[in-house]
C-alpha positions as CSV (number, residue, x, y, z in Angstrom):
1,X,70.4,42.9,162.6
2,X,68.3,39.9,160.4
3,X,65.3,40.9,161.6
4,X,65.8,44.3,160.5
5,X,66.8,43.3,157.2
6,X,64.0,41.3,156.9
7,X,61.6,44.0,157.7
8,X,63.2,46.2,155.3
9,X,62.8,43.7,152.4
10,X,59.3,42.9,153.5
11,X,58.5,46.9,153.0
12,X,60.1,46.8,149.5
13,X,58.0,43.6,148.4
14,X,54.6,45.3,149.5
15,X,55.5,48.5,147.8
16,X,56.0,46.2,144.6
17,X,52.8,44.7,145.1
18,X,51.0,47.8,145.2
19,X,52.9,49.2,142.4
20,X,51.7,45.9,140.3
21,X,55.4,44.9,139.9
22,X,56.8,41.2,140.5
23,X,59.0,41.2,143.5
24,X,62.7,40.5,142.9
25,X,64.6,37.9,145.3
26,X,68.4,38.6,146.5
27,X,70.0,35.2,147.2
28,X,73.3,35.3,149.5
29,X,76.3,34.7,147.5
30,X,77.5,31.4,149.4
31,X,75.7,28.9,147.2
32,X,77.4,30.6,144.2
33,X,80.7,30.6,145.6
34,X,80.7,26.6,146.3
35,X,79.8,26.3,142.7
36,X,83.4,28.0,142.0
37,X,84.9,25.8,144.6
38,X,83.6,22.8,142.7
39,X,84.8,24.1,139.4
40,X,88.3,24.9,140.5
41,X,90.6,21.7,139.6
42,X,88.4,20.4,137.1
43,X,89.4,19.9,133.5
44,X,88.0,22.8,131.8
45,X,87.6,21.5,128.3
46,X,85.2,18.2,128.2
47,X,83.7,17.6,124.9
48,X,81.1,15.8,127.0
49,X,79.6,18.6,128.7
50,X,80.1,20.9,125.8
51,X,80.3,23.9,128.1
52,X,83.4,25.2,126.3
53,X,84.2,24.2,122.4
54,X,87.8,23.3,122.2
55,X,90.0,24.9,119.5
56,X,91.9,21.9,118.6
57,X,95.3,24.1,119.3
58,X,97.1,22.9,122.6
59,X,98.4,26.0,124.0
60,X,95.2,28.5,123.2
61,X,93.0,25.7,125.0
62,X,95.3,25.7,128.3
63,X,95.2,29.4,128.4
64,X,91.7,30.1,127.2
65,X,89.8,26.8,127.7
66,X,88.5,27.1,124.3
67,X,85.5,28.9,123.0
68,X,82.5,29.3,126.1
69,X,79.2,29.0,125.1
70,X,77.2,32.4,124.6
71,X,80.3,34.0,123.5
72,X,80.9,35.9,120.1
73,X,84.2,35.3,118.4
74,X,85.7,37.2,115.3
75,X,88.6,35.9,113.4
76,X,90.4,38.1,110.8
77,X,93.8,38.4,109.5
78,X,95.3,40.4,106.5
79,X,95.2,37.0,104.3
80,X,91.6,36.0,103.8
81,X,92.3,32.4,103.2
82,X,93.8,32.0,106.7
83,X,91.0,33.4,108.9
84,X,88.6,30.8,106.6
85,X,91.4,27.9,107.0
86,X,91.6,28.7,110.8
87,X,87.9,28.8,111.5
88,X,87.4,25.6,109.7
89,X,89.8,24.1,111.8
90,X,88.1,25.0,114.8
91,X,84.6,23.6,113.3
92,X,86.5,20.3,112.8
93,X,88.3,19.9,115.9
94,X,84.9,20.4,117.7
95,X,82.7,18.3,115.3
96,X,85.7,15.4,115.4
97,X,85.0,15.8,119.2
98,X,81.7,14.9,119.2
99,X,80.2,18.6,119.5
100,X,77.4,19.5,117.1
101,X,78.6,22.3,114.9
102,X,77.6,24.5,111.8
103,X,79.4,26.4,109.4
104,X,78.0,28.9,106.6
105,X,80.5,29.5,104.1
106,X,78.6,31.5,101.1
107,X,82.2,31.4,99.5
108,X,83.1,28.0,99.4
109,X,81.0,24.7,98.2
110,X,80.0,22.0,100.0
111,X,82.4,19.6,98.2
112,X,85.3,22.3,98.7
113,X,84.7,22.3,102.6
114,X,84.6,18.5,102.5
115,X,88.2,18.2,100.7
116,X,89.8,20.7,102.9
117,X,88.5,18.8,105.8
118,X,89.4,15.4,104.6
119,X,93.0,16.4,103.8
120,X,93.4,18.0,107.1
121,X,92.1,15.0,108.8
122,X,94.1,12.1,106.8
123,X,97.0,14.3,106.2
124,X,96.9,13.2,102.3
125,X,97.4,16.6,100.3
126,X,94.4,18.3,98.6
127,X,96.1,18.1,95.1
128,X,96.4,14.3,95.3
129,X,92.7,14.2,96.6
130,X,92.0,16.0,93.3
131,X,94.2,14.5,90.9
132,X,93.2,11.5,88.4
133,X,94.3,8.2,89.8
134,X,96.6,10.2,92.4
135,X,95.8,8.0,95.6
136,X,98.0,5.2,96.4
137,X,96.2,2.0,98.6
138,X,97.2,3.7,101.9
139,X,96.2,6.9,101.0
140,X,92.7,5.3,99.9
141,X,92.2,3.2,102.8
142,X,92.6,6.4,104.7
143,X,90.1,8.1,103.2
144,X,87.7,5.6,103.2
145,X,87.9,5.3,107.1
146,X,87.4,8.7,107.7
147,X,84.6,8.9,105.2
148,X,82.9,6.2,107.2
149,X,83.4,8.1,110.1
150,X,81.9,11.4,108.9
151,X,78.5,9.4,108.7
152,X,78.2,9.9,112.3
153,X,79.9,13.4,112.8
154,X,77.9,16.0,113.9
155,X,79.0,18.7,111.5
156,X,76.0,20.4,109.1
157,X,77.2,22.8,106.5
158,X,75.4,25.5,104.1
159,X,77.0,26.9,101.2
160,X,74.2,29.3,100.0
161,X,75.7,32.2,98.1
162,X,72.4,34.4,99.0
163,X,72.0,33.2,102.7
164,X,70.6,35.8,105.1
165,X,71.1,36.4,108.7
166,X,67.3,35.2,109.7
167,X,67.9,32.1,107.4
168,X,70.8,31.3,109.5
169,X,69.1,32.0,112.8
170,X,65.9,30.0,112.0
171,X,68.3,27.0,110.8
172,X,70.4,26.9,113.9
173,X,67.0,27.3,116.0
174,X,65.7,23.9,114.3
175,X,69.0,22.3,114.4
176,X,69.4,23.1,117.9
177,X,66.3,21.4,118.9
178,X,67.0,18.1,117.5
179,X,70.9,18.0,118.2
180,X,71.8,20.2,120.8
181,X,74.2,22.6,118.7
182,X,77.2,24.0,120.5
183,X,79.2,26.0,117.6
184,X,77.8,28.0,114.8
185,X,80.8,29.3,112.3
186,X,79.7,32.2,109.9
187,X,82.6,32.6,106.9
188,X,82.3,36.6,105.3
189,X,80.2,38.0,107.9
190,X,80.5,41.0,105.3
191,X,79.0,39.5,102.5
192,X,75.8,38.0,104.8
193,X,75.5,41.5,106.1
194,X,75.1,42.4,102.5
195,X,72.4,39.7,101.5
196,X,70.9,40.6,104.6
197,X,70.7,44.5,103.6
198,X,72.1,45.3,107.4
199,X,75.0,47.2,108.6
200,X,77.4,45.0,110.2
201,X,77.4,46.6,113.6
202,X,73.5,45.4,113.6
203,X,74.5,41.6,112.5
204,X,77.2,41.5,114.9
205,X,74.6,43.1,118.0
206,X,71.9,40.4,116.6
207,X,74.6,37.5,116.8
208,X,75.9,38.1,120.4
209,X,72.4,38.3,121.3
210,X,71.7,35.1,119.4
211,X,74.9,33.2,121.1
212,X,73.0,33.5,124.5
213,X,69.6,33.1,123.1
214,X,70.2,29.6,122.1
215,X,73.4,29.1,124.0
216,X,76.0,28.4,121.6
217,X,79.4,29.6,120.5
218,X,79.5,31.9,117.6
219,X,82.7,32.3,115.6
220,X,82.8,34.8,112.4
221,X,85.3,35.8,110.0
222,X,85.8,39.4,109.1
223,X,88.0,41.4,106.9
224,X,90.8,43.7,107.9
225,X,91.0,47.4,106.4
226,X,92.8,47.3,103.1
227,X,95.6,50.0,102.6
228,X,99.2,50.8,102.8
229,X,99.6,49.0,106.2
230,X,98.6,45.5,104.7
231,X,101.5,46.2,102.4
232,X,104.1,46.8,104.6
233,X,103.2,44.0,106.9
234,X,102.6,45.7,109.6
235,X,101.7,43.5,112.8
236,X,97.8,43.7,112.8
237,X,96.0,45.4,115.8
238,X,92.4,45.7,116.9
239,X,92.1,48.9,115.1
240,X,92.8,47.4,111.8
241,X,89.7,45.6,111.2
242,X,87.0,47.0,109.4
243,X,84.7,48.6,111.3
244,X,86.9,47.9,114.4
245,X,84.1,50.2,116.5
246,X,81.4,47.6,116.3
247,X,83.7,44.8,116.3
248,X,85.0,45.7,119.7
249,X,81.7,46.8,120.9
250,X,80.0,43.5,120.5
251,X,82.6,40.8,119.8
252,X,83.8,39.3,122.9
253,X,86.9,37.8,121.7
254,X,89.1,38.6,118.3
255,X,91.6,36.5,117.2
256,X,93.6,37.5,114.3
257,X,96.1,35.6,112.2
258,X,99.1,37.0,110.9
259,X,102.4,35.5,108.9
260,X,104.8,38.0,109.2
261,X,106.8,36.1,106.5
262,X,104.4,37.0,103.8
263,X,106.1,40.5,103.9
264,X,109.7,39.7,104.7
265,X,112.4,37.0,103.4
266,X,113.7,36.2,106.7
267,X,110.6,34.1,108.2
268,X,109.1,31.3,107.3
269,X,106.0,32.4,105.2
270,X,104.2,29.7,107.0
271,X,104.8,30.5,110.6
272,X,101.9,32.3,112.2
273,X,101.2,34.4,114.9
274,X,97.5,33.7,116.5
275,X,97.0,37.1,118.2
276,X,94.6,37.2,120.6
277,X,93.7,40.6,120.4
278,X,90.7,40.8,122.8
279,X,89.5,38.5,125.5
280,X,86.9,38.6,128.3
281,X,89.5,37.7,131.0
282,X,93.2,37.8,129.4
283,X,95.5,40.4,128.3
284,X,96.3,40.5,124.8
285,X,98.9,37.5,123.8
286,X,99.9,35.5,120.6
287,X,100.5,32.0,120.2
288,X,102.4,30.0,117.4
289,X,100.9,28.0,114.9
290,X,102.2,26.8,111.7
291,X,100.2,26.5,108.4
292,X,100.5,23.5,106.3
293,X,98.8,24.7,103.3
294,X,98.9,21.5,101.5
295,X,96.5,19.8,104.2
296,X,94.9,23.3,104.1
297,X,95.2,23.4,108.1
298,X,97.0,25.0,111.2
299,X,99.3,22.9,113.5
300,X,100.4,23.6,117.0
301,X,104.0,24.9,116.3
C-alpha cells in the first residue's frame, strides 16, 4: 500500500516538474497531533510567550484564553465611551503584563489617555487627579510609584486626528522590529477609514490581513447603527452594528458592551453585559462586568 502511494506521489511530482511548478509536500497528521497533546492542560494565557493577549477580565480570559495573535476583534456598544473604555482596559492590562502594545486614538490626546490609565491603575479618581491640589500624600505616592513603572511599560500611543491606515500599518511594522509588538488597538475605525478615503469593509479586510502578516492581535472599536432601537434600550445584536455585513465577514471576534440600566430604573446603570456576539470557537455568551466611571475602567462583577 505504501509502495503504491509512493509511486502515485512520485508521478505527481514529475508532472509538476514538467509543468514548471514546485511540488507541494503532504505531511502526516501525527506530529501535529503530538503538539496538540503537549498543549493540553498547559496554562493558556502566559504573558511571557505572548501567544494570547489577556483581557484582564477573569471569566472572559478563562473561557476564551484572551485574544489570540493574528485575530481581528471588534468592540462596539450603544455608548461609544463604553467601547473606548473597554478597549483601553485591554490595552492597559496587556502592557502591565509586559506585552508590547500600541493604541491609535484620534479622538483622545496622549495626556487624556495617560490620565485614564493612571486613574484605573491607582484607583485615584480622575477628577482628583485633575483638581488643583486635590491629591493627598498617599494618593501622590501611588501616582509617583505608578509613573515610575511607566518608564519601562511597553505601551505606545498615537493621537493624531488625521492618522491614516497606511501610516498606522507602517508605524506598527517598525515597532514590531524593535519591541516585538503583540497588540494593536484602533479607536474609532470609522474615523480612520474616513481619513484613509476607504470604505470600512476594505479597512477591516486590510487589518485582518495585517494581523496575520506581523503576527499580532488587532482590536478596533466600531459604532452601532443609530436609530429607534438604541432609544428603546434593546439588547444589541450583531446586525445592530454599522456595516454589520463587513464586520461579520472580516472580524474573528465581536464584543458588545451593553448597560441595560441606562434604559430602565430597575438596574444599576454601571452593571455591564459584555456580549460575546461572535467568536471562532465559542457560541454567543455574556460576561458580567461593572463600570467604575470615576476611574474610567471596567472590573469583574
